[in-house]
C-alpha positions in Angstrom: 0.0 0.0 0.0 2.7 2.5 0.9 4.6 1.8 -2.3 1.5 2.6 -4.4 0.9 5.8 -2.4 4.5 7.0 -2.9 4.4 6.0 -6.6 1.1 7.7 -7.3 2.1 10.9 -5.4 5.4 11.1 -7.4 3.5 10.7 -10.7 1.0 13.4 -9.8 3.7 15.8 -8.7 6.1 14.8 -11.5 8.7 14.2 -8.8 10.7 11.7 -10.7 12.9 12.6 -13.7 11.3 12.2 -17.1 14.1 9.8 -18.2 13.4 7.3 -15.4 11.7 4.3 -16.8 12.1 1.7 -14.1 9.1 0.6 -11.9 6.7 3.2 -13.4 3.4 2.7 -15.1 3.6 2.3 -18.9 7.4 2.8 -18.9 9.4 -0.2 -20.0 13.1 -0.7 -20.6 12.4 -0.9 -24.3 10.8 2.5 -24.1 14.1 3.9 -22.7 16.1 2.2 -25.5 13.6 3.6 -28.1 14.0 7.1 -26.7 17.8 6.8 -27.0 17.6 5.5 -30.6 15.2 8.3 -31.6 17.5 10.9 -30.2 20.5 9.4 -32.1 18.6 9.5 -35.4 17.5 13.1 -34.7 21.1 14.1 -34.1 22.2 12.4 -37.3 19.6 14.4 -39.1 21.4 17.5 -37.7 24.7 16.2 -39.0 26.0 15.5 -35.5 27.2 12.4 -33.7 26.1 11.0 -30.3 28.0 9.6 -27.4 26.5 7.5 -24.6 27.9 6.6 -21.2 26.2 3.6 -19.5 26.7 3.3 -15.8 25.4 0.6 -13.4 24.7 1.2 -9.7 26.6 -1.3 -7.5 24.6 -3.4 -5.1 21.7 -1.0 -5.7 19.1 -2.0 -3.2 21.6 -3.0 -0.5 23.3 0.4 -0.3 20.2 2.6 0.1 20.9 4.9 3.0 17.7 5.8 4.9 19.0 9.2 5.9 19.8 10.2 2.3 16.5 8.7 1.2 14.6 10.7 3.8 16.2 13.9 2.6 15.4 13.1 -1.0 11.7 12.4 -0.1 11.6 15.7 1.7 13.1 17.5 -1.3 10.3 15.9 -3.5 7.8 17.3 -1.0 6.3 13.9 -0.1 3.9 13.8 2.8 5.6 13.5 6.3 3.6 10.4 7.1 5.1 8.6 4.1 8.6 9.7 5.1 8.1 8.5 8.7 6.7 5.2 7.5 9.7 4.7 5.2 12.2 5.5 8.0 10.4 3.0 10.3 10.3 0.4 7.5 14.1 0.6 7.2 14.8 0.6 10.9 15.4 -2.4 13.1 16.2 -4.8 10.3 18.4 -7.9 10.8 20.1 -10.4 8.5 21.5 -13.9 8.9 23.9 -15.6 6.5 23.3 -19.2 5.6 26.1 -21.2 3.8 25.8 -24.9 3.0 22.9 -25.2 5.5 24.9 -23.6 8.3 23.3 -20.5 9.7 25.4 -17.7 11.1 24.7 -15.2 13.8 21.9 -12.6 13.4 23.4 -9.2 12.7 21.6 -5.8 12.7 21.9 -3.7 9.5 21.1 0.0 9.1 21.4 0.3 5.3 19.5 -1.2 2.4 15.9 -2.1 1.5 14.7 -5.7 1.1 14.4 -6.7 -2.6 11.4 -8.9 -2.0 9.2 -6.1 -0.8 6.8 -4.4 -3.3 7.8 -1.0 -1.9 11.5 -1.5 -2.5 11.7 -0.6 -6.2 9.8 2.7 -5.9 11.9 3.7 -2.9 15.1 3.0 -4.9 14.1 5.0 -7.9 13.1 7.8 -5.6 16.6 7.5 -3.9 18.3 7.7 -7.3 16.2 10.4 -8.8 18.4 13.3 -7.6 21.3 12.4 -9.8 19.6 13.3 -13.1 18.8 17.0 -12.4 22.3 17.3 -10.8 24.1 16.1 -13.9 21.9 17.8 -16.4 22.4 21.2 -14.6 26.2 20.7 -14.5 26.7 19.5 -18.1 24.8 21.4 -20.9 23.0 19.3 -23.5 23.4 16.0 -21.7 20.3 13.9 -21.2 19.7 11.0 -18.8 17.8 7.8 -19.2 17.5 4.9 -16.8 15.8 1.7 -15.9 16.2 1.0 -12.2 19.9 0.9 -11.5 21.0 1.1 -15.2 21.7 4.7 -16.1 22.5 6.0 -19.6 23.8 9.5 -20.4 23.8 10.7 -24.0 24.9 13.9 -25.7 25.2 15.1 -29.3 28.1 17.1 -30.6 30.1 18.0 -33.8 33.0 15.5 -33.2 34.4 12.7 -31.1 36.6 14.9 -29.0 33.6 17.2 -28.0 31.5 14.2 -27.2 34.2 12.6 -25.1 34.9 15.8 -23.1 31.2 16.2 -22.3 30.8 12.6 -21.1 34.0 13.0 -19.0 32.2 15.9 -17.2 29.2 13.6 -16.8 31.3 10.9 -15.3 32.9 13.3 -12.8 29.6 14.9 -11.7 28.0 11.5 -11.4 30.7 10.1 -9.2 30.7 13.3 -7.0 26.9 12.9 -6.5 27.3 9.2 -5.8 30.0 10.0 -3.1 27.8 12.6 -1.5 24.7 10.3 -1.5 26.0 6.9 -0.4 25.9 5.4 -3.9 28.6 3.5 -5.8 29.0 2.7 -9.5 30.3 -0.6 -10.8 33.3 0.5 -12.8 33.5 -2.9 -14.5 30.1 -2.3 -16.0 30.7 1.3 -17.3 30.6 1.5 -21.1 31.2 4.3 -23.6 29.6 4.1 -27.0 29.9 6.4 -30.0 27.0 6.5 -32.5 27.8 7.8 -35.9 26.9 6.9 -39.5 30.5 6.6 -40.8 32.3 3.3 -40.2 35.6 3.1 -38.3 36.8 2.6 -34.7 36.5 5.6 -32.4 39.8 7.3 -31.5 38.7 9.5 -28.7 38.6 8.4 -25.0 36.5 9.5 -22.1 38.9 10.7 -19.4 37.6 10.5 -15.8 40.2 11.4 -13.1 42.9 8.8 -13.4 40.8 6.4 -15.4 40.1 6.2 -19.1 36.8 4.9 -20.6 37.3 3.9 -24.3 34.4 3.9 -26.7 33.4 0.3 -27.4 34.3 -0.8 -30.9 31.8 -3.7 -30.7 28.1 -3.7 -30.1 27.1 -2.8 -26.5 24.3 -4.4 -24.5 22.1 -2.0 -22.7 18.7 -2.9 -21.2 18.7 -6.2 -23.1 19.4 -4.6 -26.6 22.7 -4.9 -28.4 23.4 -1.4 -29.8 26.1 -1.1 -32.5 27.6 2.3 -33.5 25.4 2.6 -36.6 22.2 1.2 -35.1 21.9 -1.6 -37.6 20.9 -3.9 -34.8 22.6 -6.8 -36.7 24.3 -8.0 -33.5 21.1 -7.9 -31.5 19.3 -9.8 -34.3 22.0 -12.5 -34.4 22.0 -12.9 -30.6 18.3 -13.3 -30.4 18.3 -15.8 -33.2 20.6 -18.0 -31.2 
């Protein structure tokens, strides 16, 4: 019941970011991919290229901090009763590890939301919703899309170097927001993709701090769809046929 109340309230108030597609009515992961593909084709019509940065939240539900979640719910102007209910829901929880039939000791935990609960998904997307406005304010022309803990940032520009520079800013702002809000990204699942009509391997690289994120030369899987740089979907078709 609480999950439905929070979800309905956020939809009425338009509290979630327009690009968030996870756990919302009539918004599927395929819708998010379709929006990205449409944006790419529109950019090509303007004689521009598009770069995308795909980021995955690490241990998404397990790392939700109730204090940060409460602040986000306050910022979205949710009713105080719902905020208090959420705080109580996340308080006093305990876990027990079982390995090979042997149960360990019960330990209290103060972070995370149970994945089996119907309210957990909407609480998570509420928790994550603040990153989109933060990044889009800091980096002009970038747009965010997501399904649950899979986030995609895309930007159009005149050339590879400009795309890479903007996505580097996106990565930096995203990591700063994550650090300030108790969120971590899985670096092993971070991908950069350059979408352009001409063939050839990308030469630019997304620089983020001491790390470099190259643009993938092969098709990249995002939200279940294999996206190649020219949007032919040949790789996706071949994978699905298998």
